[in-house]
C-alpha positions as CSV (number, residue, x, y, z in Angstrom):
1,X,121.2,98.0,55.4
2,X,121.0,101.1,57.7
3,X,121.1,101.2,61.4
4,X,118.0,102.2,63.2
5,X,118.5,105.8,64.6
6,X,118.5,106.0,68.1
7,X,115.5,108.1,69.6
8,X,116.4,111.6,70.5
9,X,114.8,113.5,73.2
10,X,115.6,115.7,75.8
11,X,119.1,114.7,77.6
12,X,118.8,113.8,81.4
13,X,120.9,112.9,84.2
14,X,118.1,110.9,85.6
15,X,116.5,108.8,83.0
16,X,113.1,107.1,84.0
17,X,112.7,103.9,81.9
18,X,110.2,102.1,84.6
19,X,106.3,102.5,83.9
20,X,103.6,101.6,86.2
21,X,100.2,102.0,85.9
22,X,98.2,103.3,89.4
23,X,94.6,103.0,89.5
24,X,93.1,105.0,93.0
25,X,89.8,106.2,94.5
26,X,88.1,109.7,94.2
27,X,89.8,111.1,97.4
28,X,93.4,109.8,96.9
29,X,93.3,111.6,93.4
30,X,92.1,114.5,94.8
31,X,94.8,114.8,97.7
32,X,97.2,114.7,94.8
33,X,95.7,117.0,92.3
34,X,95.5,119.5,95.5
35,X,99.0,118.7,96.7
36,X,100.3,119.0,93.0
37,X,98.5,122.5,92.3
38,X,99.9,123.7,95.5
39,X,103.2,122.7,94.6
40,X,103.3,123.6,90.8
41,X,104.3,120.1,89.7
42,X,103.3,117.4,87.8
43,X,101.3,114.5,89.0
44,X,104.4,112.2,88.0
45,X,106.6,114.4,90.3
46,X,104.0,114.1,93.2
47,X,103.9,110.3,92.9
48,X,107.7,110.3,92.7
49,X,107.9,112.2,95.6
50,X,105.3,110.3,97.8
51,X,107.2,107.2,97.0
52,X,110.5,108.2,97.9
53,X,109.0,109.6,101.4
54,X,108.4,105.7,101.9
55,X,112.2,105.3,102.5
56,X,111.6,106.6,105.9
57,X,109.6,103.5,106.9
58,X,112.2,100.9,105.2
59,X,113.8,99.1,107.9
């Protein structure tokens, strides 16, 4: 029996194995889209940046 082949993809120093679905209203989506266009980043990168900003509110 053959061993299953490991999936090949882009090598990364920061794998992202967690997945979360998000529902948002139109205003929130528009804000995210405008920010991502301004910064020339993907929506996922914009969401990650927003989540990292929450660190300053954690006690």
